[in-house]
N, C-alpha and C positions, 0 to 999 in steps of 0.2 A: 504493498499500498504505499505508494508516494502521494505526496501533496506539496506542489510548489506554490502555486498563488492558494487563497481562500478560496472554498466552496461553500455558497450556502448550501451543501446537505451534508457536507463536514460538520457544521456548525447541530445538526440533530444530531448528533456522533454526540458534542461537548452537553447540551441540556441535561443529559443525566446526573454530570459534576454542579454543574448551577441547580438542582435540585435540590440539591442537599447543602451544600456550604456554605450557608447561613453563618452561621456559629458551632462550634464543640464544642463551647460553655453548659449550656442548659439544657438541648437537648440535642440524643446522637442522633446519627444519620440512618441505622433502624425507626425511628419515629415520623422523620421528615418522608420516609418512603412508604409509611403507612404500615409497619411490619410488628407481625406478633409473636414474641420471644425473642428466645437470644439464638436468630439466623445467625452462622455462622458464615455460611453461602447461597446464593439463589446461580442457580443456571438457567437460565431462561433462550425459547428456541421459537424460533417461527416460522408458521407453516402456513400454504396456499388452506383457507378453508375448501371444506366440502361437505355438500349435506348426503349424510350415510344411515341408513334404515331411520331417518327420520331427526335426525339431529348432528350436531355440525361437529365435523369431526378434522385431526387432521390430513391433508393430503400431502402432495409435494412439498420440501422443506423448503425454505426462504435459500437465495445461497449465502447471502450476510444480513445481519440483523439480530445476530445472536452474541450473546454477553454470558458472563459470571460475575458476581460481585462478590467479593470478597470481606468480611466483617471482620475486627479486632472482636476483644471478648469483653469487649465495654460498648460495643455496639455502631464503631466509628468503620468508612468506608477503608478498609487497607490498600484496594485497588480495585481495580477490574479490568478482566480479560474482554476483550471484542475478538470474535470470533466468525470462520467463515460455516457454510454447514459439512466442514469434515472437523468441524473441531478445530481449528488450526486457527492458531493464532492473528489477528489481520492487526492493531492496533492496542494498547496497553494505556491507563489512566492509572498517573499517580497524585495527591494529593499532598501539599508541602505544608506543615503546620505552623503557628508561630503564637505563644499565650494559647492555647487552646484553641486557634481558628484556622480555618484553609486560608493561608495567602498566594498560595499558586497552585494549579488545574496543572499539570505537563503530563500530555497525549505522546507517544510514543508507538511509532514504526513495527512491525512484526519483527526486527533485526536489532532492535534497540533505541534505534535514533530518533533525535527527535524533529517532532510533526508541528507542535504547537504550543502554545504557553497564555492560560488566563492569568493577570495578575487581578487579586481577589482587594477591594478595599472596602472594608466593613462603614458603611455612614452609621445603622442602628443597629438593632434588635430584626428590622423588621427591612430594613435594606440592605444591598450592596452593591459596588459599584462595578466592572470588570472593562480587562483593557487587556484585546486576544493581539498576540503575536505570532507569525509565521518565525521556521524553522531560522530563518535572516533575518530575523533583529527587527522585520518589519510589522507595522501596525496594520492589521486586517478585520479589526474588528473592538466596537468596543458597547457595552451599555449598562442595565442596571435591571439587577433581581428585585422584587417587592416578593414577599412572603406575611402571610396571617393566617392566624389557628395553626400554626406549625405545617404548614404548607405553603408551596410555592403559587402566587397566586398569577402573579405575570413575568415577562423578559422582553424588557425592549432594546433594541441592540442594532446597530449598523455596521455597516460592513464596507471594508475598504480597501480601494484598488488604485496603486500606483499613488498613494498619497490624498484621495479622492471618495468622497463617498458615492459609493456604488448602489446600496439599499438601504433601505430603511423597515426594519420589522418590528412587529408585537404581538408574544405567543399569549395567548390565557389559558388557564385552566381549572376548570371545576370539579368537584367530589362531590361524592353521594356524602352520605351520614356516616359512613365508618373509614374515611377517607380515603377511598378509592377514586381512581382516578376516572373520570363518567367523559367529559368533552375534552379535548386541548386543539387550540384554533391560533391559525399562525395568518394576519392579514398584513402587507406592506401599507405603505405612509400612504395610498391613497387611498386604503380602504379595503381595495381587492383581496380578496378571499385567495392565500395558495396552500393551503392546508386546515385541514377541519378531520379531525376525527371522532367516535367515539365511539365505546369502549363498553362491552356488558362479558360480566362476571359469570362463568358458565359453574365452578367447583372450585372448593376449599380446603386447607388441609384442617388437621384438628387443630392446629393453635389460629385456624380462621384468616390464613395468609391462602389468599389466590393461587390457584394453580394450572386455571383455566381460562384466558380470556381469548373473545369476538372483537377483532376493530372493524370500527365502518367508515369509508370516506362520504362526507357531508353526509347527505340524506337516502345512501344506496340501502336498499334494502336485503342485501348479498355483503358480507363481510369481506373483507380483500383479504385477509389474513386470519390465524385462529396462534396465540399465544400460549407455549406451557410453560412451564415454571417447573422447577424442583426444589428442594430447601434440604441443607443439612440443616443441623443445630449441634451449639455445644450442648 
Protein backbone atom coordinates (compact mmCIF):
# COMPACT_ATOMS: atom_id res chain seq x y z
CA UNK A 1 0.00 0.00 0.00
CA UNK A 2 1.67 3.20 -1.16
CA UNK A 3 0.20 6.65 -0.71
CA UNK A 4 1.87 9.70 -2.19
CA UNK A 5 -0.65 12.50 -2.29
CA UNK A 6 -3.32 12.33 0.37
CA UNK A 7 -6.48 10.68 -0.92
CA UNK A 8 -9.98 11.17 0.44
CA UNK A 9 -10.47 7.42 0.58
CA UNK A 10 -7.49 7.16 2.92
CA UNK A 11 -9.19 9.58 5.33
CA UNK A 12 -11.90 6.96 5.84
CA UNK A 13 -9.19 4.64 7.15
CA UNK A 14 -8.01 7.40 9.50
CA UNK A 15 -11.48 8.00 10.97
CA UNK A 16 -11.33 5.06 13.38
CA UNK A 17 -8.44 6.71 15.18
CA UNK A 18 -10.24 10.05 15.36
CA UNK A 19 -13.31 8.33 16.78
CA UNK A 20 -11.55 7.53 20.03
CA UNK A 21 -8.60 9.90 20.44
CA UNK A 22 -10.36 12.65 22.40
CA UNK A 23 -8.80 11.72 25.75
CA UNK A 24 -7.08 8.86 27.55
CA UNK A 25 -7.77 10.33 30.97
CA UNK A 26 -11.41 9.94 31.97
CA UNK A 27 -12.82 7.42 29.53
CA UNK A 28 -11.04 4.58 27.78
CA UNK A 29 -11.19 3.68 24.10
CA UNK A 30 -13.36 0.63 24.65
CA UNK A 31 -16.01 2.96 26.07
CA UNK A 32 -15.74 5.41 23.18
CA UNK A 33 -16.26 2.55 20.74
CA UNK A 34 -19.29 1.32 22.68
CA UNK A 35 -17.67 -1.95 23.77
CA UNK A 36 -18.67 -3.90 26.87
CA UNK A 37 -16.36 -6.03 28.99
CA UNK A 38 -12.58 -6.36 28.95
CA UNK A 39 -12.08 -6.70 25.20
CA UNK A 40 -8.50 -7.70 24.32
CA UNK A 41 -9.04 -7.33 20.58
CA UNK A 42 -11.74 -7.57 17.97
CA UNK A 43 -11.34 -8.85 14.43
CA UNK A 44 -13.62 -7.25 11.84
CA UNK A 45 -14.21 -8.71 8.37
CA UNK A 46 -16.47 -7.36 5.62
CA UNK A 47 -18.43 -9.40 3.09
CA UNK A 48 -20.96 -8.83 0.34
CA UNK A 49 -24.46 -9.24 1.76
CA UNK A 50 -26.50 -12.07 0.27
CA UNK A 51 -30.05 -13.14 1.06
CA UNK A 52 -30.00 -16.85 1.93
CA UNK A 53 -32.87 -18.84 3.42
CA UNK A 54 -34.71 -15.64 4.28
CA UNK A 55 -31.80 -13.95 6.09
CA UNK A 56 -28.95 -11.65 5.14
CA UNK A 57 -25.73 -13.63 5.32
CA UNK A 58 -22.12 -13.15 4.26
CA UNK A 59 -21.32 -13.73 0.59
CA UNK A 60 -17.93 -13.13 -1.04
CA UNK A 61 -15.37 -11.48 1.20
CA UNK A 62 -14.40 -7.89 0.33
CA UNK A 63 -10.86 -7.34 -0.94
CA UNK A 64 -10.11 -4.72 1.73
CA UNK A 65 -11.76 -3.07 4.73
CA UNK A 66 -10.84 -5.63 7.39
CA UNK A 67 -9.16 -4.67 10.66
CA UNK A 68 -7.97 -6.02 13.98
CA UNK A 69 -8.07 -3.62 16.93
CA UNK A 70 -5.92 -4.41 19.99
CA UNK A 71 -6.55 -2.95 23.47
CA UNK A 72 -4.44 -2.72 26.60
CA UNK A 73 -5.83 -4.16 29.84
CA UNK A 74 -6.87 -0.61 30.77
CA UNK A 75 -9.01 -0.43 27.64
CA UNK A 76 -6.92 1.86 25.43
CA UNK A 77 -6.06 1.11 21.82
CA UNK A 78 -2.56 -0.32 21.51
CA UNK A 79 -2.58 -0.52 17.71
CA UNK A 80 -4.83 -1.32 14.74
CA UNK A 81 -3.91 -3.67 11.90
CA UNK A 82 -5.66 -3.04 8.58
CA UNK A 83 -5.86 -6.21 6.48
CA UNK A 84 -6.79 -7.53 3.06
CA UNK A 85 -9.04 -10.50 2.33
CA UNK A 86 -6.16 -12.93 2.98
CA UNK A 87 -5.53 -11.38 6.43
CA UNK A 88 -2.31 -9.81 5.17
CA UNK A 89 -1.26 -6.48 6.68
CA UNK A 90 -1.87 -3.47 4.42
CA UNK A 91 -1.33 -0.67 6.96
CA UNK A 92 -1.01 -0.10 10.70
CA UNK A 93 -2.17 2.56 13.15
CA UNK A 94 -0.14 3.34 16.29
CA UNK A 95 -1.14 6.11 18.75
CA UNK A 96 1.46 8.20 20.56
CA UNK A 97 0.51 9.42 24.04
CA UNK A 98 1.64 12.27 26.27
CA UNK A 99 0.22 12.95 29.73
CA UNK A 100 -2.47 10.35 29.11
CA UNK A 101 -3.71 11.82 25.82
CA UNK A 102 -3.17 10.88 22.20
CA UNK A 103 -0.97 13.56 20.63
CA UNK A 104 -0.11 11.73 17.41
CA UNK A 105 -1.78 9.12 15.24
CA UNK A 106 0.82 7.39 13.10
CA UNK A 107 0.01 5.21 10.09
CA UNK A 108 2.51 2.83 8.48
CA UNK A 109 2.39 0.67 5.37
CA UNK A 110 2.76 -3.10 5.40
CA UNK A 111 6.56 -2.80 5.40
CA UNK A 112 6.65 -0.45 8.38
CA UNK A 113 7.31 2.66 6.31
CA UNK A 114 5.61 5.89 7.36
CA UNK A 115 2.44 6.80 5.47
CA UNK A 116 0.71 9.54 7.40
CA UNK A 117 0.75 11.38 10.75
CA UNK A 118 -2.09 13.17 12.52
CA UNK A 119 -0.94 15.67 15.13
CA UNK A 120 -3.61 16.14 17.81
CA UNK A 121 -4.29 19.28 19.86
CA UNK A 122 -6.79 18.81 22.70
CA UNK A 123 -8.82 22.01 22.91
CA UNK A 124 -11.26 20.76 25.57
CA UNK A 125 -12.81 17.55 26.85
CA UNK A 126 -15.24 17.63 23.93
CA UNK A 127 -13.13 19.04 21.14
CA UNK A 128 -9.82 18.36 19.44
CA UNK A 129 -8.03 19.73 16.42
CA UNK A 130 -5.86 17.66 14.12
CA UNK A 131 -3.39 18.35 11.33
CA UNK A 132 -2.35 15.55 8.97
CA UNK A 133 0.98 15.23 7.17
CA UNK A 134 2.09 12.79 4.50
CA UNK A 135 5.36 10.87 4.61
CA UNK A 136 7.19 13.86 3.08
CA UNK A 137 6.02 16.20 5.84
CA UNK A 138 3.54 18.08 3.64
CA UNK A 139 0.26 19.13 5.26
CA UNK A 140 -2.55 17.24 3.56
CA UNK A 141 -5.46 17.68 5.98
CA UNK A 142 -6.65 19.58 9.02
CA UNK A 143 -9.85 19.59 10.98
CA UNK A 144 -11.76 19.37 14.22
CA UNK A 145 -13.48 16.48 16.02
CA UNK A 146 -16.42 17.17 18.34
CA UNK A 147 -17.48 14.69 21.04
CA UNK A 148 -20.62 14.37 23.18
CA UNK A 149 -21.85 11.71 25.59
CA UNK A 150 -18.54 9.87 25.19
CA UNK A 151 -19.06 9.48 21.43
CA UNK A 152 -17.83 11.29 18.36
CA UNK A 153 -20.58 13.51 16.94
CA UNK A 154 -18.90 15.39 14.11
CA UNK A 155 -15.64 15.61 12.17
CA UNK A 156 -15.03 18.70 10.01
CA UNK A 157 -11.91 18.62 7.89
CA UNK A 158 -10.15 20.17 4.92
CA UNK A 159 -7.85 18.46 2.46
CA UNK A 160 -4.85 20.13 0.86
CA UNK A 161 -2.98 19.61 -2.39
CA UNK A 162 0.15 21.59 -3.24
CA UNK A 163 -0.49 23.83 -0.24
CA UNK A 164 -4.04 24.76 -1.30
CA UNK A 165 -7.42 23.57 -0.02
CA UNK A 166 -8.75 20.92 -2.40
CA UNK A 167 -11.92 20.03 -0.48
CA UNK A 168 -13.90 20.66 2.70
CA UNK A 169 -15.99 17.92 4.31
CA UNK A 170 -18.20 17.29 7.34
CA UNK A 171 -18.94 13.82 8.72
CA UNK A 172 -21.70 13.36 11.30
CA UNK A 173 -22.51 10.32 13.45
CA UNK A 174 -25.77 9.17 15.08
CA UNK A 175 -26.24 6.38 17.65
CA UNK A 176 -28.98 4.24 19.10
CA UNK A 177 -29.86 4.15 22.82
CA UNK A 178 -27.16 1.50 23.40
CA UNK A 179 -24.46 3.62 21.81
CA UNK A 180 -24.22 1.67 18.55
CA UNK A 181 -23.56 3.71 15.42
CA UNK A 182 -26.67 3.78 13.22
CA UNK A 183 -26.01 6.63 10.76
CA UNK A 184 -22.82 8.09 9.29
CA UNK A 185 -23.12 10.89 6.74
CA UNK A 186 -20.53 12.96 4.93
CA UNK A 187 -21.18 16.16 2.96
CA UNK A 188 -18.93 18.58 1.11
CA UNK A 189 -18.79 22.36 1.51
CA UNK A 190 -21.81 22.76 -0.79
CA UNK A 191 -23.89 20.36 1.29
CA UNK A 192 -23.78 17.63 -1.35
CA UNK A 193 -23.99 14.19 0.25
CA UNK A 194 -20.89 12.17 -0.59
CA UNK A 195 -21.50 9.21 1.68
CA UNK A 196 -24.55 8.20 3.70
CA UNK A 197 -24.51 4.90 5.56
CA UNK A 198 -27.11 3.26 7.78
CA UNK A 199 -26.29 0.35 10.08
CA UNK A 200 -28.51 -2.47 11.30
CA UNK A 201 -27.34 -4.89 14.00
CA UNK A 202 -28.27 -8.54 13.68
CA UNK A 203 -26.52 -10.36 16.52
CA UNK A 204 -24.60 -9.81 19.75
CA UNK A 205 -22.35 -11.91 21.99
CA UNK A 206 -22.87 -12.64 25.69
CA UNK A 207 -21.27 -9.28 26.60
CA UNK A 208 -23.79 -7.46 24.37
CA UNK A 209 -21.13 -6.51 21.84
CA UNK A 210 -22.37 -6.73 18.27
CA UNK A 211 -21.08 -9.58 16.12
CA UNK A 212 -23.00 -9.05 12.85
CA UNK A 213 -23.95 -5.75 11.22
CA UNK A 214 -25.51 -4.71 7.93
CA UNK A 215 -24.41 -1.54 6.12
CA UNK A 216 -26.77 0.30 3.76
CA UNK A 217 -26.00 3.17 1.40
CA UNK A 218 -28.42 6.08 1.60
CA UNK A 219 -32.04 4.87 1.38
CA UNK A 220 -31.32 1.54 -0.33
CA UNK A 221 -33.33 -1.44 0.90
CA UNK A 222 -30.52 -3.84 0.01
CA UNK A 223 -27.42 -3.73 2.21
CA UNK A 224 -24.06 -3.13 0.54
CA UNK A 225 -22.17 -5.36 2.90
CA UNK A 226 -22.27 -7.35 6.08
CA UNK A 227 -19.59 -7.03 8.76
CA UNK A 228 -18.66 -9.87 11.10
CA UNK A 229 -16.84 -9.20 14.38
CA UNK A 230 -15.02 -11.72 16.54
CA UNK A 231 -13.86 -10.82 20.07
CA UNK A 232 -11.25 -12.05 22.49
CA UNK A 233 -11.43 -10.93 26.13
CA UNK A 234 -8.86 -10.64 28.90
